[in-house]
C-alpha positions, 0 to 999 in steps of 0.5 A, spaced: 534 469 468 532 473 463 524 473 460 519 477 456 513 479 460 509 480 453 513 476 448 507 476 443 509 483 441 515 479 437 510 477 432 509 484 429 517 483 427 515 482 420 510 487 419 514 492 415 517 487 411 510 485 409 508 492 408 513 493 403 512 487 399 504 488 399 504 496 398 502 499 391 506 504 388 503 511 388 502 514 381 505 521 381 499 526 380 503 532 380 508 534 374 515 535 377 518 542 377 525 542 374 530 547 376 536 547 371 539 553 375 539 549 381 541 542 378 547 546 375 550 547 382 551 539 382 554 537 376 557 530 378 551 528 383 546 523 380 539 523 382 537 517 387 531 514 388 532 510 394 538 506 391 544 510 394 550 506 396 547 506 403 541 504 401 542 497 404 545 500 410 539 504 411 534 498 411 539 494 416 538 500 421 531 501 420 530 493 421 534 494 427 530 500 430 524 496 429 526 490 432 529 494 438 523 497 439 519 491 439 524 488 444 523 494 449 515 493 448 515 486 450 518 488 457 524 484 458 526 483 465 531 480 469 529 475 475 533 474 481 534 469 486 528 468 491 528 472 497 525 471 504 520 476 507 520 478 514 514 474 516 516 471 523 511 476 527 504 476 529 497 478 525 495 483 529 489 488 528 487 494 532 480 496 534 480 503 536 473 506 538 472 513 535 465 514 538 463 521 541 465 519 548 472 519 545 472 527 545 472 527 553 479 531 555 481 527 561 488 525 558 494 529 560 499 529 555 505 534 555 502 538 561 495 539 557 489 535 557 487 532 551 481 528 548 482 520 549 483 519 541 489 524 541 492 520 547 491 513 543 494 516 537 500 518 540 501 512 544 499 507 539 503 510 533 509 509 537 507 501 538 505 500 530 512 503 528 516 498 534 513 492 531 516 491 524 515 484 523 508 484 524 502 485 519 498 490 522 491 492 521 486 498 523 479 497 525 475 503 527 468 503 530 463 507 533 455 505 531 458 501 526 465 498 525 469 498 518 476 496 516 480 502 515 487 499 514 487 491 512 493 487 514 500 490 512 507 491 513 506 498 511 506 501 518 507 508 516 501 508 512 497 505 518 500 510 523 498 516 518 491 513 517 490 512 524 492 520 525 487 522 520 481 518 524 476 523 526 471 522 532 464 520 530 466 518 523 463 511 524 457 514 527 454 514 534 454 508 539 459 503 540 459 497 536 464 492 540 461 486 538 461 488 530 468 490 531 470 483 534 466 480 528 470 484 523 476 482 526 475 475 526 473 475 519 480 478 517 484 474 521 481 467 521 485 465 515 491 467 518 496 462 522 492 460 528 497 462 533 498 469 530 491 471 531 491 477 535 486 483 536 487 489 541 481 493 542 481 500 545 474 503 548 471 507 553 464 505 553 460 499 553 457 496 547 450 499 545 450 498 538 451 493 532 448 486 531 453 482 534 453 482 542 460 482 545 458 475 548 457 472 541 463 476 539 467 473 544 465 466 542 466 467 535 473 469 537 475 463 541 472 458 536 477 461 531 483 462 536 483 469 536 486 472 542 483 479 544 487 484 549 482 489 551 484 496 554 479 500 557 481 508 557 479 514 561 480 517 567 477 515 574 476 522 576 475 529 573 475 536 576 469 540 572 468 547 574 461 550 574 457 556 576 457 553 583 464 551 584 468 545 582 466 538 582 469 531 581 466 527 576 468 520 574 468 521 566 469 513 565 462 511 569 460 508 562 466 504 561 464 496 561 470 493 565 466 487 566 465 486 559 472 487 557 474 482 562 469 477 559 472 478 552 479 477 554 478 471 559 474 468 554 479 468 548 485 467 552 487 475 552 488 480 558 484 486 560 488 493 561 486 499 564 489 506 562 487 512 566 492 516 563 497 516 557 503 513 561 499 507 563 497 506 556 504 506 554 506 501 559 500 497 557 503 497 549 510 496 552 507 490 555 504 487 549 510 488 545 513 482 549 509 478 545 513 472 542 513 472 535 510 466 532 514 462 526 509 462 520 510 459 513 515 463 509 513 468 504 518 469 498 519 474 493 523 474 486 526 481 485 525 483 478 529 488 474 527 491 467 532 491 462 528 495 457 533 500 457 538 496 453 534 495 447 531 502 447 539 504 447 540 500 441 534 503 438 537 510 439 544 508 437 541 506 430 537 512 429 544 516 430 547 512 425 541 512 420 541 520 421 549 520 419 548 515 413 542 520 411 547 526 412 553 523 408 548 521 402 546 529 402 553 531 402 556 525 399 
């Protein structure tokens, strides 16, 4: 089906005719310069004043050019048949901790120790690309929580924005409850069975206005299922002036609180001590069955403005040819 997006522009069609009808003739203020010597070169040529044999043709071509340009400006489009969008997956938000403790280098990736956020970027980035039928979004939290990427099918952009996340950007502290509250706000209008939050952290809630318990109740009330992942190694060798000593870099991890969040909302708690375990967790999360949602449809649109523009160009060429014939005829 062909339609015009701005059909009101066609109301300008009579404008040139109105101008020609209402304009006033301009009185010449200068005396014409007569050159008999040049006039002798064209003894059989009559001086024309706009009434040449091609006058009507030129008017017709000018009218065609004007109408064609108006037709192009009115934005003609072809509308195709409705096409279904791939909306059979989940609405899934990723909440990633970017507090200062995420810079601890206790994750072995490619034979070298990297910080926890780098390991998350490596594993979660692949997880994002593997779920083309899901709407995915990204929440980053530290002392505050903010929506970094809304729910979208543009997973490549989400992955890029995750890769650009910087530790400490969201302030000091770990506002787990606020991250959950923000996720619930974004998911509560989506279909009940498809609301999923995956929360990754290496600490305990120590900032924000919402406690994890309040966030869990809010999520359960709104049918948001939370999968929590505690990240960080259990043991790290530190070398000091007095020799090597073993420390637990995950001493601040609140595993009981993360289990509570998962149990309250019908999700699961996972422990990721290294990138391999984190990858295994996300592959297990990949087994989530897609849930049928209300189908979204889109009607493809194709601009047809190039056709009237081509007609205007062709008429302009004919007009130039007619003017040339008048000049040499």
